[in-house]
N, C-alpha and C positions, 0 to 999 in steps of 0.2 A: 610945273603944271601937268606935261604929257602924263607924270607920274601921276599926279591926280585924278588922271581924267581917265590911264589904264585901271588902280584903285576902284574907279566909280561903276566901270564899265563890266569887271571883275565879280562885284558885289552885284548887279542887278543878276548878270547870269546863274551867279550859284542862286539867287533869291526864286527865277524860275524853273531850273533844275527842282528846287525841292514843292514846289509849287506843284510840276505837273510829273513828279514821279511819285509810285506806287509805295504807299508803306508796307513794309520789311513785313513780311508776315513770318513765325518763326513756327519752326516744325517742332511739333505736341512732343514732348519729354513723356518715352514709354517703357513700361518694365511688365514681361509676361510672364505669368506663371500658370504653367498649363506642367496637365499629366496628359502629357503626350506620351502615347505606348502602353498605358495604365490600362483602365479597363473601356475608355472607348476610343474607336478609332477616328472620332469625326476630326483630332486634336491636328491629325496628318493632313488633312484639307483644308484648316484651319490656318497651319503655320505656311503650306505652300503661298497661301492667299497672302498672307503674312506680309513673306518673303519677296514677293511679283508687284508689293505696293510697299520694297521698303522706303522707296526715294521719298513718302512724304510725312517721314518722322526720323523720331532721333533715339532708336532702339538702344533702352542704356542695360538693357538683360534680359536674358531668355532663361528661363528660373526651370529646371525640370521638380515637378511637384505631382507627383505620380499615388493612385489607390493601384496598386497591380507592382507592375514588374516595365512599368518604364524607365528609361533612364536617360542622367545628359545625352547620353551618347544618339539618341530618337532626334534629338533635335542641331545635332551635327550632322547625321546622313543627310536632313533634309537641305541641312545649309551645303554639304557636296551637289545634291542634285542640282538648286540651286546654280553651283557654280557654272556647271556645266552646262545649263541655258543662257547665264548672263552673257554671252557674247553676242547674242542674239537679240536681249528683252536692249540692251544698253543703249544703239541704235538711234531707240525710240524716247529710251525713259533713262538717260545718261547720268542720273543722279541715284541710282540706286546704290546701295549701300554696297561697300566692298567685303566679300565671304570673310575674311579673317577679322576684322571690325566687326561682325556678327560673331565667329566663336569665339572670339574675347572673351564677351560678354553673356556668353552661356554657364550655369552655373546650377551645381548642381544640390537639390533642397531634399526639406523631407519625406521618408518614403513609406512612413505609417502615418494611420492618422494619430490627432490630438489626444491623451486622455484622460477624463472629465476633467481636468483645471484646466484647458485649452488649449493647453501648449507643455514645450517639452521642454529638449536641448538649443541651440542653436546650430542653425546648418550654415554651407557657403551660402545659400540661397536666399538667407534670413539673415544675413549680416551683408551682400548685397545689397536687399533691399535697402538696410541701413542706408550705406554707401551712398549710396544715390539717390534717399530721401536728401542725403546731411548736403547734396552741392550744392551751393550757394548761385543760387541764380534766379530770376525772375520769375520763372515758372514753377508751377508742378508738377511731380511726378507722378502719372498716370501708369495707376498699377493693376494690368489689367488680367485679371483672376476665370482664367477657363478651367481650374478644377475644384480644390478643399482651398481653402484656405488656412490654412493650418502656418504656411514661410510667413504671411501676414500677419497671421498670433502670434507667430513667435519674434517676430518685428519690432510689431507694438508691444509685444512686453518689454522686451529686451531696449527698448529705447522710446517710450512713449511720445518723447516730444516730435516722433518725426510727423503725428496724427496731420499737424499744422502745414505741413510739405507735400501732400500726397491729396490724388483724388483715385476711388478706388472705382471701378466698373467691375462688378463680379455676376457669372454666368451661373445664377446655386438654383433651382429646384431639387434637380438630382443630388448634386454638387453638394448641396445642405444638408440633405440626408448622410452622405457619408460626413459631412466636416461639419456636425450637431457641433460639437466640442470646441472647437475653433471658435464657429458664430457664437454660440454663446458669448465665449470666454471676450471675443471684441465687442459685441452689443450693451456688453454688461458695462464694461468698464472704457467704452470708447464713444458714448454713444449720438457725439459731436463730430466722428468723421464724416468726410466725408463721400457721399457713397451710392451708387446706384446697385441695388437687388433684384435683376432680374430674375426674377424663377419663373416666368414662364414667357416674357413678353419675345424675348431671342427666339420661341418656339416659330415666329411670324415670318424669322428667317425662311425655313424649309418646310414648314406646315403652305404647301401650293395647291392649293384647293382652288384657287381665285386666278390664278396663271394661266398667261396661256400655252396651249402644248406643249411650242417651243423652248421654255425656260420651265416647264416641270422640272421635278430631280431627275429622271431617271433618262428624260432626251436632253440637257443640257450640257453631259457630257460627250454624245456623239456629238450634237451638233459646234462643241466650241473647245471643246479641251482634247480630244482621241488624236493621240497620234504626234500631237506637240509636244514636242523635246523630254527633259527625263522627267520632268517634273509632269507632263500629262501621263508619262507613261506609269506614274507611281501613283498618280490620284486616280485608277483604278483600282487599284489595291484595297481602298479605302471605303467601304460600300457598294464596292463593284461598280465605282465612278458614281454612285448618285450622291447629290447634293445635298448634305444635312452641315455642315460646319458651323454647329449650331455652338464656338462660342465668336466667331467672327463678327457676331453684331458686336461687342465691344471697338471694335476696331473698325466699324464700319462707323460709329458715332462717331466718331472724330475727324472723318470720311468727312465725312455732308453734314452740316448744323451748328448752329452756335454750341459746342458742349459743356459752355459752363451755362447754359438754362435747358437742363433736361424735358423740364414740362413742353418744349418748343421740338419741331419737327425735327428730325433727323432719320439717318439710314440705320442707326441702332437701335431706333423706337423712340417712345416720348411716356413719359413718366411723372408721378405726382409722392411731393411729399409726403412722408406719414410718420406720426407723429407717435406711435407703438409697434412694435415687434412683437408679436401673437404669444403666449406661453402659457401651458398648463402643466401643471402639477399634480398628477394624482399620490393619493398614499393610499397605494395597492392600486389592486389591478380598475380596469378600466371597461365599461360596456357600450354595448351598440345606443343606451341612450344617451351616451358621452358624446356631441357636439362640439370639436373644432375646425380654429378657421386651417383650411390645405396650408399649408407650407411653414405652419408655427411649429414651434421647438416643442415640444408634448416628450414631459419625465414620469417616467412611473421611479417610487421610491416604496421600499421594502424594506421589513422590518428582519431581523437575524440575529445569529450570535454576535456579541458585542470580541471581535478576536485580535488577537494581539499581531493583527499586518498593517502593514503601510497607508494610509489614507492612497486611493487610488489604483487598489490590486485592482486586479481583475480578478471579478469572482464569479461568473455567469452569466450565462448570454442571454440576450431575446431576439427571436426569428418572424421575422414577416414576412411574407410573401417567399420566401426561399432566400431571405438575405438577412444575415445575421451580424446583430450587432454585441459589442461589449457592455456588460453593466460592472459597477466599483463601486469598490465600499467607501464609503463616507465617512465613516468615522463612527461611533459612540451606537452600532450595530445599527447604521442604517444602510441599504445600498440602494444604488442610484442608475438607471440608463434612461441615456437621451434615444429621442427617435424626430423627423420630421418626414410630413407626405410629401411626395412629388408632384401631387398633382390629388384635386377629390376624390376619395374613394372610400370604401369599407372596409377596415383592418381588422386582423385578428391577429391574433401574436401567441406565443409562447415562450417561457423560460427553459432552461438547462441550467445544474450546476451542480457541485458535488454537496451542497449546504444544503440541507433538507427543504429548509426553509425559505429557499430560493427556485425550489425544483419544480418543475410545471407546474407553473403558474400562468393563469390563462384571461384574454377578457379579447375586447374589441372598442374600436372608434371608429366614428365617422368623422372626413374631413370635407369640410364645405368650401368654398368660394362666395363672397372676394375674397381677397387677403388686402388688410390683414385683419380684415373683420371687426369683432362688436372688442370695447375693453374689456379685457379679467382682472384680476385683483393681481396676478401672479405676471402680468408684461412688461416688458422691456419701455420706458421710458426712452422716446429719442429724440436728438437736437433737430436742430431747424436744417441737416442740408442732407440728411438720411430720405432715397426716391427709392420708389417701387414700381410695379407694374397699373396702369392705369385700372379704376374698377367697372367700367363705363359697361352695360350687357352688351352694346353697341361694338365695341370693340374687344371681343371675342373669338378666338375661332375654336369651335366645338367649345369645352372648358377652359381653355388656356385663356387667361388675364391678359388681355395689354398685346392680343400676339398683332391684332391688324395693324399699332402704329409698326410694324416692321412689313409685314406682305405689302400693303401700300406700295409701297417702294423699290418691290422686289425686279423689277420688269428695269429699274432706272440702273439699280445696285449692279444687276449680273450683266444686263450688258454693257455698263461698263470695262467689269472683268476681262467681257469676252474681247474688247480690244488689246486689250496684256495679250491676252492666251494666240493671240491673233499674228503679233510680234516674231513668235516662236514658228518656223516653218516644220511645216508636216515632214 
């Protein structure tokens, strides 16, 4: 009898514990692909932010995917600084990730942009994306892309089955311009990928026209960061401490709000599903009469000699606004080059080549918002999980589509970060 009473009492206690306990929320699994150390120093700022919030995530990969001189060492250097400040951060945030765990998942990705076909050869970074995506778990792997899509495109090419296991938040805009061939491969071959393509929304993170004075980009460093540890000292090296961190919205998206609902509110913005990705093919030159969507894929194709060279050979260059893009041989005497405008613009271009038919070609175009604009015959059709910047006029800041869906949360996320800085003594 006493044994039965004991068993009954134990079951009641277990039931009460289940009712009163909160469900365990798993930390999001994330992999960062960053062009840190490349053409834009803002990734260093974003990496500092990530490390200071590492307790909120399962960080499975830190991949160096640079345009320019950036390398895996740039990530490792930031982890070394984080390790110096960790003793002061730990008392208030005891679950911050151990530096050695972070070092173990640093990988070197591609160092060059993809050729016309959109992929090239596997890298340590692309293989790590595949490995992490194939890990058996109920959670998706969030691939947060802070630069070009090359390593992601390579991973999807080499292991297309991982598409169903990943969710992507990509900071597009200027990164799309430099990564247009990899983007073209993904959008054409993986239209059902779950992805947020943030071409302009992310700019609300650092466009501070509506912020209180103490939170403006030039004030925040002086008020909350200056003099605080090794990380604070390093922060001053990038944009002289002025807040940019243009890639951080991808992380903030997972910190506040429901990440499975891109149309809802979050620190990383609010988005809308899009059914097509805008694409225009010009057979020959374009003119100022040609109007396209900003952030669209533009492609110029020129006729030339049918040369006995491999497809994807670089044969000419196209220059717009003092920046140069490689043009490729497509076969059968056809040559092509792709470009994407990072904002509304009137663009002028010219070509250079040792092949006379490809040299000194000139033209213009006009790109406008909202993206993705009206459908055209060459657009890429998309599945049901491709999201991008909201087009409502009242959500623009200047010409930046959707930016107010982030800027409205500026005080909340910056003051949350300020609390973490305050745990590091001056």
